[in-house]
C-alpha positions, 0 to 999 in steps of 0.5 A: 500500500505504501508503495502505491501511495509513493508511486501516486505521489511520484506521478503527481509531482511528475505531472505538476513538473510537466505542466510547469515545463509546458507553461514555460515552453508556451511563454518562452516564445512570447514577447514581454507584452504578450507575457504581460497579457498572459499574466493579466488574464490569470488575475480574476480581480484584474478582469473584473476591473477591466470589465467595470472600466470598459463598461464606463468607457463604452457608456461615455463614448455612446452616451447619446445613444444609451441615455433614455432622456435629455440629461439637462431637460427639466420637468418640475412635475416629475421632480424627485420621483423614485426609480420606475420603468420610465426613469430607471434610477428616478429623477432629481430635484428638477425632474431630470432623469438621473440615469441619463445624467449619470451616463452623460456624467461618465463622458465628462468625468472620464474625459476630464480625468484622461486629459488631465492625467495625460498632461500630467504624465507627459510633463512628469515624464519629461521632468523625471527623465531629464532629472534622472539622466543628467543628475547633478545640479539639474536633478537637484533643482528639478527635484526640489521643485517637485518636493515643494509640490509634493509638500502641498496636499493634492486637493488643496493644491487643486483648489488653489489653482482653481481659485487662481484660474477661475471656476470651470471644467478647464480649470479642473483639467489644469488643476488635476494635471498640475497636481499629478506631475510630481507623482509621475516625475518621481516615478520616472526619475527613479526608473531612469536612474535604474536604467541609466546604469544598464549595459545597453545604455553604456554600449549606446553611449560608446558608439556615439549616441546623443543624449537625446537619442539615449533618452528617447530610444532607450530610456523612455521605452524601458520605463513605460510599464510602471508609468502605465500602472501609475496612470490607471491609479492616477485616473481613479484619483483624478476622478475623485479630485474632479468630483470633490471640486465639483462637490465644493462648487469649484468644478462643473457648473449647472446644468452640466451633469457631473457626478460630483455636482449631482452628489452635492445637490442630492445631499439635501434629499438624503432623508426623503429621496436618497436615490438622488445622491446615492446613484451618483455616489455609486457611479463614482465608487464603481469607476474608482474601484474598477481603475484600482483593480485594473491598476493592481492587475497591470502591476502584476502583469507588467512587474511580476517581481512586485509579489502580487499573485494572479 
């Protein structure tokens, strides 16, 4: 009997070893991006985050087709109605369809966050790469400026910028972009310092490559993966910041259907008609949750050394 169990254990270990060997064989011929996608697919929570994010992106792109009513059309006779067949999520204090306003708000919130984070990413990337590549006094000056920016809380910095520029969607874009620059700059600098000492950089320098070519052709492509991960997380933070500014009355102005402003006006009806504020709050929570799950999955897919499990 003991010999039987010994043979069974031996055959089981051999099967596991064969499976691991087969997996290594199938992934050996793939490039790094294919391997990243392979690892990403193994992470169920990352897939959930991707589905949630894509659902909001689709809603934002096709909002005119998905919305069942005009998001800004008022009907005081239908004010503060509970969810029904005609109004899936009910109506607000002015009789506007909440579902249509949330769908239209997805387009506004995602557009604001994408544009502001893109500006912050490009600016931070340039600052971080230049600082890390040249070092010395260039690094010292640029990083001290970044340190000053990091010393100010992001929301407070955004409020200050909006107060200087003025209230509106354009102000939110510049405020979020400016407050997100330090995060990208520090990350890009750290990765540049690590890549700068690699052998391929030394080889390219030896054959006469200019500093500009080294940064664009060799440094930047090798620091993109962690920046992609940080971008997804920064998108979630940008949506929260934009909603917070609109909640305070410093962002989108009525009748623009922005989630933060919808949440702000709906708080007056929390006791009598909570759906006016609850549904915009759920939309904010879901999209932030989706981006965070997506970022966590990308972290493992693009950087397995992070220790995250699929």
